[in-house]
Structures are given as C-alpha cells and as structure tokens.
N, C-alpha and C positions, 0 to 999 in steps of 0.2 A: 463499539460507539454506533448508535441509528441513525442514519441522517433523515434530516428533517427536509419534509416535501415544499419548496418552494412553491408557492400560488405566484399563478401571473396576473399582475394589473389588467383592465379592462381596456387600458392601450398596446400589449403588447398583446393581449387578444386579436384587437382593430387589426394590431399591424401583420399578424399574421396571416390573418385571414384575407387583407386582402393584397400580401400577396401573393397567396395560393390562388386566389381567381386571377391576377396578372396571367400568372404562368400558364394556367390553364387557356386565359383567352389568348397566348400567344401562339400553343401547342395548336388549339382547334383554328386560329385565323389562317396560321401557315401552311396547315393540312390542305384546309379549306380551297384556299388559293392555289396549291399545286392541283388537287382536284380540279380546280373551275378552267385549270389554263388549255388542257388540250378541249374539251366540253365546250365552253364559252367564250373565255377572251380570244385562242388562236380562231373558233370559226368568224366569230364577231369581227375582230381585225379583217379578215382575209374578206369577207363578203363588201368591209367596205373600202379596201382598195381596190377590188375587183369593179368598184365603179359600176355598180348594176342601174340599169335602166330602171326607175320606180315608175312609168309608164308600159304599163303591160302590154306586148306585144301578140301577134297571132301566131299560134301553134299547131301542127301538124305533124303527127306520128308518121313517120315515112319510112323507119326500118328497126326490127327487130332481131337481135344477135344473141343465142344463146351459149355460152362458152363453158367448158367445162377442164379444169387442172389450173395450176398455180402462173403457170409459164402464159397461156392463154388468157389470165381475165386481170390485164392489167388495171381493169377498172369496171365498175357498175354500175349503172344507175341507182341503186338502194343496195344499202348495207345495212343492217342490224346490228349496230357495234362497231363503233370505229377502228380501236382495234382489232377484229377478227380477220382471221385469213382469209382471201377469199379463194374458192376452190369452184364454186358455182354461180357466174354470172350473166346475167341479162341484161343485155344493155340497148337502150333506147333513143334510137334517133329521130330527129324532127327537122322539120322546113319550119323554119319564121319567119313573119314578115312584120315589119314596123309600120305601124298605121301611121298613115301622114296626119299632121298637125295634131297627133293624137287625138284623132277622131276615135270615137267605141264602134268597133265590129262586132256584131253578133256571134256568138259563137256556135251558133243552129246552122251554120250551112253544109255544103254537102260536100261530100268528097271533092278535094280538088281535080281538074280534068288531065292536068300536066303531069306527066310521070319525072318524080325525083333524079338527079342525075346520082349516084348511090359510087362513090369512090371506092375501090377495096381498103379492107380494113388498117393494111400496113401504113395506108399513103393519106389516111383520112385527117391527120394532124398536120399535113404539109399544105404550104401555101393557105394556110387559113384566112390572112386578109386579102388575099387575092380573090378568091373567094367570096368573099364578103364583097370586095370593092365591085367585084365584075359581074353582079347578080343585080346592076341597076335596072337594065330592061328584062328579065325574068320577072316572074311572078311572086318568086321569094327572094328575099334580102339574104338568108343563108342557107343552104343544104349541110343537111347530114351534119347536126350540130347535135353534142351530147346534149342529153337530157338528167337532170337531177334532184333531188327534193330541195337540197342547199346546196351551199355553195361545199362543203364536206362529200356530200354524198352518202348522209350515214347519220345514224341516230337510234333513240332506246323507246322502245315500244313504253305510253301509249303515247309520246311525242311522236314519234314514226313508227309506221307498222310498213314494211317492204310488200306486204300481199295487197295489200290494199291499194299501195301506190301500183303496183307494175298491174294490177286489174281495171286501175285507170285510167294510164295511159298506154299498154301496150299493144292494143288494136289500132291495125293501121287503118290509118284515116282519120284518128281521132283527133277532134280539134278543141284545144286550150289557152288559156291566158298562159303565158310565159314571161319571163324578165331575162335578158340577154347581158352579158358582162362588155362595157365597151372595151374594157382591156385585152379581153380575150373572147372575140365572140365566136368561138366555138361552143363555149357554154350556156347552159339555160340552164334555168331554176325553173321549178312548178308553182312555185311557193315564194313571197318578198314584202315582210314587212319591216320597213328599215327603224319605225322607231320604237319596236319589242328590239331590235339589233341594239340600238343605243343603248336602251334601257337595261336589258342584260348587260352590255360592257361595263356599264357605271356602276349595277349592283354589284357584278363579281371582282370590282376592283374598289369601289369607294368604300366597301364595308371590312372588307379582309385585311387590306393593307394598312389604313390608319389604324386599325385595331392592336396589326403587329407591331407597327411604330410607337403606339402607346405605351403598349408591355413592352416591349425593349426600353423606351426612356424610363419608365417607372423601376424596372428591376435594376436598370444602370445606377438610377438616384439612389435604390436602397439599400443595394450593395456598398456603394461607396461613400454613402454620406450618412444615410439609418443605422445599419449594421456596425458600418466599419465605425464609430461615436461610439457605439452600445461595446462592443470589443477593446474601444481602449478605454473606457471607465470601466469596464469590468476588472481590469487592476489594479485601478485605483481605490474600488470601492473593497479589492479582498486584499489589498494592503492596508487601509484605514481598518478596515476589520479585524485584521492581525494584530495592527497596533493597537487598537482598543482592547485587543484579549490578550497581548503582551501587557500591557500597561495593567488591566483590572490581575492580571496572575503576578504580576511583581509589585501590586499593590497588595495582594493577597500576600504575597512574600514577604515585602514589608515589612505588613500588620504582623504576620507571624513571628518575622526575626524581632519585630520590636517587643509583643508579648514575652518571648524566651526570654530577651535581654532583660526586661523589666522583673520575670521571674527572679533570675537568675543575680538582679541586683537587689531585689528585694530579700533574695537567701544570704546574698553577700551584706547587706545592711543588717539582717537582723542575725548573721554571724557576727561580724563585729559588734553588735552592741552586746552579746550573750559574752564576747572574750573581753570588753573593755571592763562591765562588768562585774566577772570575774577575777579581771585584775586588779579593780577596785577594791573589793573585796578582799582579795585575799591581800593586797595594802595593805588594809587597815585592821584585819584581822593579825598579820606577822609584825606588822605597826606597836601595835596595843600589848601584844607579847614581849617584845623587846621593851615597852615602855616596863611591861612589869616587871622583867626579869631584872631592870637596871636599878628600878626604885625597888627591889627584893633587894638585890645584890649592896646597894645604896645603904639601905638600913642595916642589913646583919654584917658588912663587914669595915665601916666606915666607926672610927670612936670618936671622942672628942665633944667639940659641941653640935656636929653633926649628929651624934648621935643621941645627944642631949634633946635637938629640934625633936 
C-alpha cells in the first residue's frame, strides 16, 4: 500500500519557520553574549567601578622597563590579545599631576626639571595611597603610575595597535593627557570616553539578553501549548479516521452481507415457488388419475341402477 503524502497547511508552515527563527535567535544571542562578556561587558563594568576622573590629568613618562619571561611579566602596558600569554613586556611608568580646578594646561611644555623617585619593581605596588597623599608638596600628585591604553591594557587591531601605542609614550619625558583612577591611583589610562563605555555596555546587554529571553519564552509556550495540543489532537484525529474507516468497512461488509443474504433468499424463494408448483401439479395429476380410475372402476364393476345410469 502506497503512503499518501501529507500536505502542510500555511499555518503549519508559518509555525515551523517561526519556531526555527526563534531557535536560531536564541542560539546566536547566547553565543554573542558569551563572546561579549570578556571583550566588552567586563571591561566596561571595570572602567565604571574604577571611577576614573573624566577630567584629564597631566602625565609625563618617567621610566621604561623591558622584561622577558612569563615570570617577569606580571603586567604590560599594551597587549594585543586579551587572552594572550605575556613573555615579552614593555612597562611604562608615568608621573601625573592633577590640574587644579580642572584648568587646561598646554601639553607642549618641556621635560620636567625634577627627577622622579624610582621605586624598585618589587615595591612598586607598596604604599600606593601613601605615595599619592604625601606628594602634596611635590610637583607630582603621583609618581611611577602604570600606564595602560584602557582598564584591561589589551585590545585587538585596528582598535588598538600596541606598536603605535608604545611609540607614542615610551620616550622619557613624553607629556600627554591621562586619566587616573580614584579607586586605584597607581593606574593611569591614556584614553577615556565614558559615554562610549556606557553605550557599549548597553548595546552588549540590551540586544542579546532580551533576544535570548524572548526566544526561551516563545519556545516554552510553543512546546507546552501549541505542539502539545497538536500531539493531543493527533490521536483523536487518528481515532476518528479509524472509526470512519471501520464504519465504512462495516457498511461495505453489511452491504455485501445483505446482498448475499438477499441472493440466498431469492434463490430460496424461487426454489420454494418451484417446489410448490411441482407439488400442486403433481397433486392435480395424481388426483385426476385417481378420479379417472375410480370412475372407470365404478362404471365397469358395479351393476344395477348405477350401471343403467
């Protein structure tokens, strides 16, 4: 028996393509969110929590260290690739001065006349707050701060080119605008755009997260409502079709049985009619013969008045 091809209605096709769309949307939104967490979301939150002063300070490059080996490179001023292991690092230290009343100062001034105090590398992170507070009478508000391009100190071309970054800031006495952290004054970044930071955070979270939530809600409703109802209605339809087929088959069987019984009845009726006609004819013929014989016998054997008649 050949299987008949079931044609889908336009509602079923629409439901299929809608479900496929939301499945793909959920998958892509989830993977995009996981991709954006280390590259956009985490740096944006860290930049906000570090509370960088949006008013630029005045920075001057005070020391450059070039180190080799993973054990010696606990940090680097610029790293192309945030997950890349560091074996060759260039560490740039700067002195910065917070501009009084946030007034602008020309960055084309000459190299400072005072010599910055250089701490040993092992002690560079010790007493950072004391160094910051005890420089009130000094030319600098903080000495030997770590210079980074951003809060993570890493990025990818073309947004961040470490070669160009190092060329711009590695020369001793280079002066430029910088932004220091109120939470960690030993950290200084060369570029800061808080509006762009907030926008990146909004874009990275406002698009993938709602898309994923909407996809999950639709797929849940589709599974427990739409497809579940179709599955529940399918046996009923099958049973109805089976009942219709059984009823039709039973009707055909009853019709065939009726025809058979009708034929048998007709044959029986014809047989009975033939039998009755035969009996009647036989009875008539037998009765006539008997009467003839009786009459003949009566005439030939009896005498007297009967014979005269």
